[in-house]
mmCIF file of the C-alpha atoms, coordinates in Angstrom:
data_MODEL
# 
_entry.id   MODEL 
# 
loop_
_atom_site.group_PDB 
_atom_site.id 
_atom_site.type_symbol 
_atom_site.label_atom_id 
_atom_site.label_alt_id 
_atom_site.label_comp_id 
_atom_site.label_asym_id 
_atom_site.label_entity_id 
_atom_site.label_seq_id 
_atom_site.pdbx_PDB_ins_code 
_atom_site.Cartn_x 
_atom_site.Cartn_y 
_atom_site.Cartn_z 
_atom_site.occupancy 
_atom_site.B_iso_or_equiv 
_atom_site.pdbx_formal_charge 
_atom_site.auth_seq_id 
_atom_site.auth_comp_id 
_atom_site.auth_asym_id 
_atom_site.auth_atom_id 
_atom_site.pdbx_PDB_model_num 
ATOM 1   C CA . MET A 1 1   ? -44.561 5.814   -129.286 1.00 0.00 ? 1   MET A CA 1 
ATOM 2   C CA . ILE A 1 2   ? -41.218 4.594   -128.052 1.00 0.00 ? 2   ILE A CA 1 
ATOM 3   C CA . ARG A 1 3   ? -38.868 7.098   -128.169 1.00 0.00 ? 3   ARG A CA 1 
ATOM 4   C CA . PRO A 1 4   ? -34.808 6.158   -127.357 1.00 0.00 ? 4   PRO A CA 1 
ATOM 5   C CA . LYS A 1 5   ? -33.911 8.412   -125.200 1.00 0.00 ? 5   LYS A CA 1 
ATOM 6   C CA . ARG A 1 6   ? -36.465 8.430   -122.982 1.00 0.00 ? 6   ARG A CA 1 
ATOM 7   C CA . PHE A 1 7   ? -36.493 4.848   -122.624 1.00 0.00 ? 7   PHE A CA 1 
ATOM 8   C CA . PRO A 1 8   ? -33.815 2.854   -122.379 1.00 0.00 ? 8   PRO A CA 1 
ATOM 9   C CA . TRP A 1 9   ? -32.909 -0.421  -122.887 1.00 0.00 ? 9   TRP A CA 1 
ATOM 10  C CA . PHE A 1 10  ? -34.976 -2.312  -120.675 1.00 0.00 ? 10  PHE A CA 1 
ATOM 11  C CA . CYS A 1 11  ? -37.879 -0.797  -122.434 1.00 0.00 ? 11  CYS A CA 1 
ATOM 12  C CA . LEU A 1 12  ? -36.726 -3.192  -125.809 1.00 0.00 ? 12  LEU A CA 1 
ATOM 13  C CA . ALA A 1 13  ? -36.461 -5.937  -123.195 1.00 0.00 ? 13  ALA A CA 1 
ATOM 14  C CA . ILE A 1 14  ? -40.124 -5.502  -121.945 1.00 0.00 ? 14  ILE A CA 1 
ATOM 15  C CA . LEU A 1 15  ? -40.902 -5.483  -125.836 1.00 0.00 ? 15  LEU A CA 1 
ATOM 16  C CA . LEU A 1 16  ? -39.121 -8.118  -126.733 1.00 0.00 ? 16  LEU A CA 1 
ATOM 17  C CA . LEU A 1 17  ? -40.206 -10.650 -123.789 1.00 0.00 ? 17  LEU A CA 1 
ATOM 18  C CA . GLY A 1 18  ? -43.510 -8.706  -123.041 1.00 0.00 ? 18  GLY A CA 1 
ATOM 19  C CA . VAL A 1 19  ? -46.116 -11.486 -121.794 1.00 0.00 ? 19  VAL A CA 1 
ATOM 20  C CA . GLU A 1 20  ? -46.971 -14.761 -122.851 1.00 0.00 ? 20  GLU A CA 1 
ATOM 21  C CA . PHE A 1 21  ? -48.677 -14.964 -126.520 1.00 0.00 ? 21  PHE A CA 1 
ATOM 22  C CA . ARG A 1 22  ? -51.709 -16.318 -124.742 1.00 0.00 ? 22  ARG A CA 1 
ATOM 23  C CA . ALA A 1 23  ? -52.296 -12.522 -123.211 1.00 0.00 ? 23  ALA A CA 1 
ATOM 24  C CA . LEU A 1 24  ? -50.835 -10.531 -125.279 1.00 0.00 ? 24  LEU A CA 1 
ATOM 25  C CA . ALA A 1 25  ? -53.832 -9.470  -126.302 1.00 0.00 ? 25  ALA A CA 1 
ATOM 26  C CA . GLN A 1 26  ? -54.926 -8.625  -122.794 1.00 0.00 ? 26  GLN A CA 1 
ATOM 27  C CA . LEU A 1 27  ? -51.879 -7.380  -121.517 1.00 0.00 ? 27  LEU A CA 1 
ATOM 28  C CA . ARG A 1 28  ? -50.507 -3.889  -122.473 1.00 0.00 ? 28  ARG A CA 1 
ATOM 29  C CA . ILE A 1 29  ? -47.975 -2.079  -120.453 1.00 0.00 ? 29  ILE A CA 1 
ATOM 30  C CA . ALA A 1 30  ? -48.182 1.445   -120.281 1.00 0.00 ? 30  ALA A CA 1 
ATOM 31  C CA . ASP A 1 31  ? -45.244 2.909   -119.446 1.00 0.00 ? 31  ASP A CA 1 
ATOM 32  C CA . ILE A 1 32  ? -41.767 2.215   -118.354 1.00 0.00 ? 32  ILE A CA 1 
ATOM 33  C CA . ARG A 1 33  ? -39.167 4.409   -116.768 1.00 0.00 ? 33  ARG A CA 1 
ATOM 34  C CA . ARG A 1 34  ? -35.858 4.380   -115.114 1.00 0.00 ? 34  ARG A CA 1 
ATOM 35  C CA . GLU A 1 35  ? -35.468 7.572   -112.398 1.00 0.00 ? 35  GLU A CA 1 
ATOM 36  C CA . ALA A 1 36  ? -32.852 9.203   -110.988 1.00 0.00 ? 36  ALA A CA 1 
ATOM 37  C CA . ASP A 1 37  ? -32.992 7.017   -107.885 1.00 0.00 ? 37  ASP A CA 1 
ATOM 38  C CA . GLY A 1 38  ? -32.176 4.003   -110.732 1.00 0.00 ? 38  GLY A CA 1 
ATOM 39  C CA . THR A 1 39  ? -36.224 2.539   -110.166 1.00 0.00 ? 39  THR A CA 1 
ATOM 40  C CA . VAL A 1 40  ? -37.243 1.194   -113.473 1.00 0.00 ? 40  VAL A CA 1 
ATOM 41  C CA . ARG A 1 41  ? -41.048 1.893   -112.501 1.00 0.00 ? 41  ARG A CA 1 
ATOM 42  C CA . LEU A 1 42  ? -43.893 0.448   -114.525 1.00 0.00 ? 42  LEU A CA 1 
ATOM 43  C CA . ARG A 1 43  ? -47.819 0.718   -115.657 1.00 0.00 ? 43  ARG A CA 1 
ATOM 44  C CA . VAL A 1 44  ? -49.282 -2.447  -117.071 1.00 0.00 ? 44  VAL A CA 1 
ATOM 45  C CA . ALA A 1 45  ? -53.740 -1.983  -118.296 1.00 0.00 ? 45  ALA A CA 1 
ATOM 46  C CA . THR A 1 46  ? -55.164 -4.683  -115.334 1.00 0.00 ? 46  THR A CA 1 
ATOM 47  C CA . GLN A 1 47  ? -58.224 -6.672  -115.098 1.00 0.00 ? 47  GLN A CA 1 
ATOM 48  C CA . THR A 1 48  ? -59.605 -7.939  -111.488 1.00 0.00 ? 48  THR A CA 1 
ATOM 49  C CA . ASN A 1 49  ? -60.070 -11.192 -112.625 1.00 0.00 ? 49  ASN A CA 1 
ATOM 50  C CA . ALA A 1 50  ? -56.510 -11.565 -112.544 1.00 0.00 ? 50  ALA A CA 1 
ATOM 51  C CA . TYR A 1 51  ? -52.639 -11.273 -110.774 1.00 0.00 ? 51  TYR A CA 1 
ATOM 52  C CA . TYR A 1 52  ? -49.518 -9.894  -112.960 1.00 0.00 ? 52  TYR A CA 1 
ATOM 53  C CA . LEU A 1 53  ? -45.728 -11.130 -111.819 1.00 0.00 ? 53  LEU A CA 1 
ATOM 54  C CA . LEU A 1 54  ? -43.205 -8.187  -112.569 1.00 0.00 ? 54  LEU A CA 1 
ATOM 55  C CA . GLN A 1 55  ? -40.253 -10.712 -113.441 1.00 0.00 ? 55  GLN A CA 1 
ATOM 56  C CA . ARG A 1 56  ? -36.334 -9.196  -113.521 1.00 0.00 ? 56  ARG A CA 1 
ATOM 57  C CA . THR A 1 57  ? -33.398 -11.833 -115.133 1.00 0.00 ? 57  THR A CA 1 
ATOM 58  C CA . ALA A 1 58  ? -29.458 -10.168 -116.716 1.00 0.00 ? 58  ALA A CA 1 
ATOM 59  C CA . THR A 1 59  ? -29.618 -12.974 -118.978 1.00 0.00 ? 59  THR A CA 1 
ATOM 60  C CA . LEU A 1 60  ? -32.169 -14.901 -121.176 1.00 0.00 ? 60  LEU A CA 1 
ATOM 61  C CA . PRO A 1 61  ? -33.616 -17.034 -121.292 1.00 0.00 ? 61  PRO A CA 1 
ATOM 62  C CA . SER A 1 62  ? -34.045 -16.639 -117.366 1.00 0.00 ? 62  SER A CA 1 
ATOM 63  C CA . LEU A 1 63  ? -36.969 -15.639 -116.514 1.00 0.00 ? 63  LEU A CA 1 
ATOM 64  C CA . ASN A 1 64  ? -38.568 -16.866 -114.334 1.00 0.00 ? 64  ASN A CA 1 
ATOM 65  C CA . ALA A 1 65  ? -37.602 -14.769 -111.074 1.00 0.00 ? 65  ALA A CA 1 
ATOM 66  C CA . SER A 1 66  ? -40.056 -12.737 -109.582 1.00 0.00 ? 66  SER A CA 1 
ATOM 67  C CA . VAL A 1 67  ? -39.025 -9.578  -108.089 1.00 0.00 ? 67  VAL A CA 1 
ATOM 68  C CA . ALA A 1 68  ? -43.283 -7.872  -107.212 1.00 0.00 ? 68  ALA A CA 1 
ATOM 69  C CA . ALA A 1 69  ? -46.860 -9.060  -107.669 1.00 0.00 ? 69  ALA A CA 1 
ATOM 70  C CA . GLN A 1 70  ? -49.518 -7.071  -107.589 1.00 0.00 ? 70  GLN A CA 1 
ATOM 71  C CA . LEU A 1 71  ? -53.430 -7.549  -107.461 1.00 0.00 ? 71  LEU A CA 1 
ATOM 72  C CA . GLY A 1 72  ? -55.205 -6.940  -110.379 1.00 0.00 ? 72  GLY A CA 1 
ATOM 73  C CA . ALA A 1 73  ? -57.646 -3.282  -110.605 1.00 0.00 ? 73  ALA A CA 1 
ATOM 74  C CA . ALA A 1 74  ? -60.230 -2.261  -113.131 1.00 0.00 ? 74  ALA A CA 1 
ATOM 75  C CA . GLY A 1 75  ? -57.481 0.064   -115.040 1.00 0.00 ? 75  GLY A CA 1 
ATOM 76  C CA . GLU A 1 76  ? -53.873 0.241   -114.222 1.00 0.00 ? 76  GLU A CA 1 
ATOM 77  C CA . ILE A 1 77  ? -51.275 -1.206  -111.441 1.00 0.00 ? 77  ILE A CA 1 
ATOM 78  C CA . SER A 1 78  ? -47.648 0.207   -111.045 1.00 0.00 ? 78  SER A CA 1 
ATOM 79  C CA . PHE A 1 79  ? -44.337 -1.481  -110.221 1.00 0.00 ? 79  PHE A CA 1 
ATOM 80  C CA . ALA A 1 80  ? -41.764 -0.057  -108.668 1.00 0.00 ? 80  ALA A CA 1 
ATOM 81  C CA . ASP A 1 81  ? -38.231 -2.420  -108.295 1.00 0.00 ? 81  ASP A CA 1 
ATOM 82  C CA . THR A 1 82  ? -35.858 -0.436  -106.255 1.00 0.00 ? 82  THR A CA 1 
ATOM 83  C CA . ASN A 1 83  ? -33.199 -2.635  -106.362 1.00 0.00 ? 83  ASN A CA 1 
ATOM 84  C CA . ALA A 1 84  ? -33.491 -3.004  -110.685 1.00 0.00 ? 84  ALA A CA 1 
ATOM 85  C CA . PRO A 1 85  ? -30.196 -3.379  -111.653 1.00 0.00 ? 85  PRO A CA 1 
ATOM 86  C CA . ALA A 1 86  ? -27.707 -0.524  -113.431 1.00 0.00 ? 86  ALA A CA 1 
ATOM 87  C CA . SER A 1 87  ? -26.759 -2.634  -115.660 1.00 0.00 ? 87  SER A CA 1 
ATOM 88  C CA . THR A 1 88  ? -28.757 -4.665  -118.234 1.00 0.00 ? 88  THR A CA 1 
ATOM 89  C CA . GLY A 1 89  ? -31.734 -6.705  -117.442 1.00 0.00 ? 89  GLY A CA 1 
ATOM 90  C CA . PHE A 1 90  ? -34.861 -7.803  -118.924 1.00 0.00 ? 90  PHE A CA 1 
ATOM 91  C CA . TYR A 1 91  ? -38.693 -7.851  -117.754 1.00 0.00 ? 91  TYR A CA 1 
ATOM 92  C CA . ARG A 1 92  ? -41.264 -9.194  -118.484 1.00 0.00 ? 92  ARG A CA 1 
ATOM 93  C CA . VAL A 1 93  ? -44.259 -9.302  -116.361 1.00 0.00 ? 93  VAL A CA 1 
ATOM 94  C CA . ARG A 1 94  ? -46.725 -12.097 -115.935 1.00 0.00 ? 94  ARG A CA 1 
ATOM 95  C CA . GLU A 1 95  ? -50.884 -12.240 -116.238 1.00 0.00 ? 95  GLU A CA 1 
ATOM 96  C CA . VAL A 1 96  ? -52.294 -14.977 -113.999 1.00 0.00 ? 96  VAL A CA 1 
ATOM 97  C CA . PRO A 1 97  ? -56.386 -15.734 -113.735 1.00 0.00 ? 97  PRO A CA 1 
ATOM 98  C CA . ARG A 1 98  ? -56.996 -15.276 -109.735 1.00 0.00 ? 98  ARG A CA 1 
ATOM 99  C CA . ASP A 1 99  ? -58.451 -18.945 -109.923 1.00 0.00 ? 99  ASP A CA 1 
ATOM 100 C CA . GLN A 1 100 ? -55.218 -20.655 -111.305 1.00 0.00 ? 100 GLN A CA 1 
ATOM 101 C CA . ALA A 1 101 ? -53.124 -19.066 -108.871 1.00 0.00 ? 101 ALA A CA 1 
ATOM 102 C CA . GLU A 1 102 ? -49.270 -20.160 -108.575 1.00 0.00 ? 102 GLU A CA 1 
ATOM 103 C CA . ASP A 1 103 ? -47.088 -20.541 -105.000 1.00 0.00 ? 103 ASP A CA 1 
ATOM 104 C CA . THR A 1 104 ? -43.941 -17.933 -106.254 1.00 0.00 ? 104 THR A CA 1 
ATOM 105 C CA . ASP A 1 105 ? -42.264 -18.169 -102.584 1.00 0.00 ? 105 ASP A CA 1 
ATOM 106 C CA . GLY A 1 106 ? -42.585 -21.317 -102.024 1.00 0.00 ? 106 GLY A CA 1 
ATOM 107 C CA . ASP A 1 107 ? -43.903 -21.575 -99.148  1.00 0.00 ? 107 ASP A CA 1 
ATOM 108 C CA . GLY A 1 108 ? -47.159 -22.964 -98.944  1.00 0.00 ? 108 GLY A CA 1 
ATOM 109 C CA . ILE A 1 109 ? -49.580 -20.288 -99.608  1.00 0.00 ? 109 ILE A CA 1 
ATOM 110 C CA . ASP A 1 110 ? -51.045 -18.874 -103.000 1.00 0.00 ? 110 ASP A CA 1 
ATOM 111 C CA . ASP A 1 111 ? -49.896 -15.935 -104.166 1.00 0.00 ? 111 ASP A CA 1 
ATOM 112 C CA . VAL A 1 112 ? -53.586 -14.032 -104.572 1.00 0.00 ? 112 VAL A CA 1 
ATOM 113 C CA . TYR A 1 113 ? -54.118 -15.467 -100.743 1.00 0.00 ? 113 TYR A CA 1 
ATOM 114 C CA . GLU A 1 114 ? -50.634 -13.807 -99.728  1.00 0.00 ? 114 GLU A CA 1 
ATOM 115 C CA . LEU A 1 115 ? -52.123 -10.452 -102.082 1.00 0.00 ? 115 LEU A CA 1 
ATOM 116 C CA . GLU A 1 116 ? -55.644 -10.176 -99.990  1.00 0.00 ? 116 GLU A CA 1 
ATOM 117 C CA . ARG A 1 117 ? -53.621 -10.393 -96.633  1.00 0.00 ? 117 ARG A CA 1 
ATOM 118 C CA . PRO A 1 118 ? -50.328 -8.530  -96.738  1.00 0.00 ? 118 PRO A CA 1 
# 
């Protein structure tokens, strides 16, 4: 259950934007919080056959800039946005199948290849 005192504005944004509808039944955000230093942390239940992009924006509907990416795991992964804005922001976690890897940074190398070789 969401407790307003514990979860500030960005939790509502996650709930509203959440995930793409095709993955809604599979992707679940287990926890979201802002730490004293301003870092926003999210825990997400994941699958090993996908990778996950954390996206953030200051305004809607321009939610397309990824701030972090991680390979899925059996269980949960944790994202940390260390450059989270002090004011309003909106987050989304996207699930991308590994066999449909994108090139989110536009360098010509797909995300899965880069994530497997840090």
